[in-house]
N, C-alpha and C positions, 0 to 999 in steps of 0.2 A: 452408382447403381441404384435404380428406382424400382420399387416393388409396387406390384399392382394386386390390390386386394378386391375380392368379390364378396358382395353380401351372401350369406348362406342362402337366404330365402329366394333371392333371385337366381342365384346359381342352380339350386335345385328345380326352381321353375323352368328354367331355360332347358336344363337337361331332360326334364319330363316333356317339354314341348317337342325337343328333337326326337326323343324316342317314340313319342306318340306318332309324329310325321313318319318316322321310319316304319312303325308297325302298320300305319295306314297304307303306306306305299306298298309295302310287302304284301298286304291283304290284297291291295288292287291288283298287283301283278299276278298273284296266285288266282284271283278270279277271272282276270282276263285270260290267263293261260288254260283255265278250266273251261271256258266257254268260247275260246277263239274259233273253234271249229263251228260252233253254233253261230257266231256272229258272221263267219265267212258264209255259212248257209244262208243267213238273212240278206247278206249283200248280193249272192247270187239270186235270191228270190226278188229282191228290189230290181235288180237288172232285168229279170225276166218279165216282171210286171210292167216295167218301163218300155221293154221292147213290145209288148201287147198293146201299149197306148195307142199307136196310130190306128189300129183296126178298132180298138174299143172306143176311142174318140169320133171315129168315122161312123160308127153304129149309133153311139149315144146321141149325136147331133142329128139323127134322123128319127129320133123319138124313143129309141130303145133304151130301158133301164140299164145302168152300168153293170149291175150284177149279171144281168142276162147276157148282155154283151160280152162281158169277160169270160162267162162259162162259155159262149159259143166260141169265142177265139181260143180258149185253152183245150176245149174239145177237138176243136180243128188240129190244133197243134199235136195233141197226143194221137189223133187218128192218122195224121201223117207219119209220126214216128212208128206207129204199129205198123202201117203199110211198108214203110221202108224195111222194117225188121223182117216182116213176112216175106218181102220180096228179095232182100239181099242179106238177111241176117246170117243165115247159114253159110252163104258164100264168103261174108266178109269175115266171120269168126274163122272159118279154115284157112282163107288167105292170111288172116293176121297172125293165126297161130305159126303158120309155116314161115312167114316173114320173121317173126320173132326167133325161131329156131335157127333161121340163117344169119342172124346177126353176128355171131362169132365169125361164121365164114367170110361174110362181107368186110369185117374189120381186118381179118388176116389178108384178105386179097387187096384191100387198100393199103394196108401197111406194106405189103410185098411190092405193089405197084409203085408206091412213094419211094421205098428204098432204091428200087432200081432206076427210077427217073431222077431223083436228085442224089444218087450215089451215097446215101447215108443209111446207117443201121437204125431202122425204126422199129421198136418193139410193140407188137399189137396188144399185148398185156398192159404195156403202159397206156396205150390209148383208151382201152376198155376201163382201166382204172380211173382215167381222166373223166370219164363220163359216168363214173359210178356204176358200171356194169359188170356183173359177175357171172360165172357159168350157173351158179345156184340160183341167181335172180332170174336169169333167162329161162331155165327149166321150170321155175315157179310160174313165171308169166305165161309160158307156153301151155302148161298144165292147166292153169286157170282159164285161159281163153278156149283152149281146146274142149273144155267141158261144155261148150254152147251157151247160147243166151239163157235157155231155160235153167241150166245147171248154175249159172252165175246168179240168177235171181232168186233160186231156191236155197243156195248155200249162203249167200250175202244178205241176210235180213236186215242188216244195219243199212245197206245201200238202198233198199226199197223204202225202208222207213224215211231216210234222208230224201228220197224223191218225192214221197207223198208230203213231206214237211215243205219241201222247196215249191211244190204246186199249191199247197194250202196258204203259204204266206204270199206267194206271188199273186194268188186270188185276191186276198185281202189288200194288198198293196194297190192293185189295179181296181177293183171294184169300190173299196173305200177310200180311194184316193182324195176325192173332195172332201169327204168327212174328216179325213186325218189332216188334210191342210187347214181346214177351218179350226180343228181342236188345237193344233199346234199354235196357229196365228192368234187364238184366244188367249194364249199365256204371254203374249207380247204386248208392249204398249202400242197405242193406235198409231203413231208415228212410224213404226217398224212394221207393222203389218203389210204394208203395201210393197216395201222392200222384200219382205219374205214371200208375199204372193208372187211377185215377179221372178225371184230367183226360182221358186218352185216350178212355176210354168216354163221357164226357159229350160231348166234341167230335164223335166219331163218330156217336153216337144223335141228338143234338139238331140238328147241322148237317145230317146226312143227311136227317133227317125234314123239316127246313126247307126244303132245296132241292128234295126231291120235291113239297112241297105248293105251293112258289112255281110250279114247272113245271107241275103240274096245273091251278093256277088260271090260269096264262097260256095254257094250251092252251084251256081252257073259254073264257076271255075272248076269245081270237084267234077261235075258232070262231063264237061269236055274233056279234061284230062284223063278221066278213067276211061271214056270211049276212046281216045287216042291211044293210050296205052294198050288197050285190048286189041285195037285194029293192028298195031304194029307187033303184038305178040309179047309184050313185057309181062313176066310172072307178077303176082300179087297187084293187079292193076287196081283193084276197088279200094283197099286201104291207102295205096299209094296216091290215088286221085284225090281221096278225102284229106289225106295229109296236105297236099298241094293246094286245095281249096282253102282249108282253114288257114294254114301258115301265110299264104299269099296276101290274105285279107286282113289278119289280125296282127301281123307283125309288120311295121311300115318300112319303108325305104328298101331292106334288103330281103322283105319277105318273098317276093316273087323268085329270087335267086335261091333262098333257102328251100322253097317250096318244090322246085325241080331239082334240087340237088339229091335228094334221097331216091326219086325215080331213075335219075341218071347213074346213081352209084349202083343201083340194083341191076340197071340194064347193061352196063359196061361190061359186066362179067357174063351176060347172056348174048349180047351181040354188040360190040363197040360201035356199030353203025347207028344203032338205035339212040345212043347218047346225042348224036348229031340232030337226029329227027326231034329228040325231045327238047333241045336247045332251041331249034328253029321254031317248033310249035309253041314253046313257052314265050319267045320273043314276039311272034306274030299276035298270039293271043293277048299279050300284055298291050299291044298297040290298039287292039280292037276294043278291049276293056277301057283303056284310057280315053279314047276318042270317040266310042259308041255308046258302051255299056255303062260306065261309071257317071258320065254327065247326065244320063237320063234316070238312073236309079238313085244317085246320090244329090240330085239338084236341089232338094230342100234341106240337106243336111248340112251339119257344120264341117268346115275344113280345117283339120289340125295340122299344124306345122309339123314336118317330118321329124324334127330334132326333139320337139316335145313328145311326140308320139313314141319314138324310140327310147327316150329316156324312161317314159312311163313303163314300157315293155320291161325294161331292165329292172326298175324298181319292183314291178309286180311279179316278176320271175324270181328275184331275190326273196321276196317276201312269202310268196305262196305257190312257188313252181310253176308248171305249165299252165295251170288254170289262172294263176295270177297274172301271168303275161298276157293271157287272152281278155281277161275282163279289165286290164289296166287301160286299154284304149277307150272303151266307154265311159270310164271314170275320168279320164282326161278330157273326154269330150264334154262332160258336164262341167268340169271346172273351167275349161276354155270358154264355154258359152257364158258362164257368169263374168268371167274378167273381160270378155269382150263387151258385155253389156254395161258392166259398172266401173271398168277401169278408166281412170281420168287420162284424158289426152289433151294435148296442147297443140297449138299452130305451129308448123315447121317453119324453120327458117327458108329464105329463098333458095339457097344453096342445096339443101336436103330436098325441097319440093321438085327441083330440077332433075335431081337424080332418080327419083322414083315417084312421080306424081300418081300414076294410076294405082299402084299398091296402097299408098296412103289414102287415096280418095275411097277405094273399095273398103278398107278397113273401117274408116269413119262412117261410111254408110251403113255398114254392117252393125256398127256400135250404136248408131242413133236410130236403128229400126226398132219399131214397137211391136213386142209379141203378142200373139193372139192367145186369150185366156180360152184354154179347150174347155173348162168346165162352164163357165158362166156365157161363153160365146160373145164376149165383149173384148174390147181391145183395151190392154193395160197400158197406162201411161207410166213412163219412169219417172223417178223422182228427178227434179231439175239439177243440171250439172253446174258445179261451180268452179271456177279457175283462180280461186284464192290461193 
């Protein structure tokens, strides 16, 4: 038996270091949890500022100061939001309140239909519990929404404050983008500044264009779906149309099917034939969007692999709920753009080239392209690639 002896001085030092690290880690966790909502707000502001970049960059390249260009873009956005609320705010609030109150009835009817169809006893309360929905929550949601837009704004002061904070930081991120880039670059060695500038430009350009294209496609999809639901007489057509537009564009692969699922579920108890029309319309519109709208609106944006996009949605939803699922795609677009630019690629063996030559050539061409610097109006040269 061999005994191990520790020097008291070193032992005390090691214990103090471990305790110090634990204290620092605990403080870091506490600080992060305390400002997590603010950090999330900053992330939303950055995404909003990035979404404004295509408009701000277009105006600044024509001689307008970035601050003024950002102000014009943000005022235009706010005016559009106010116009939408003025035109459809009351109708949206009323329909949304009624739809929320109908949720328990929809769940009961869906459970009853599933029980009769599959000959199994399905408990609607279990379904509601699975989605974390209770009668008290539904009543609370309905009462809050039924208060109207003005009531919500007057009673929820924190929401108004967060909105102004979001707009303020989004303005700074967009208007002072070049200055912020230069400031951060000045902290880096000269050899790293070119890499940082290229990554910054790729992130802003590709992510901004991606966000704008998704928003435009979501608005178009929501408009046509809302009009179609109104024409065939489906109740709650406005919130259902908005739901379809947002879900179909910001949830990949299965977003289109999830987008028409809720309208179909509401319509099936109003008129079962409406479900057939909704499915037909959704299928036809998806083809029109894939072959006509999306290639024109998303021509200059980054194409994200469906598996990567879907995984990012799952991670975003698990971390930050519904809002996290929506913003996960733009964040994945930024990461994908950087990887496509700086990811190291090697020549394929002949067997692999024969199986998919066009796809390999397309990706290599995208990876070797030179991004345009929006701020200095020059072409940024990427650092040379090595195959060591």
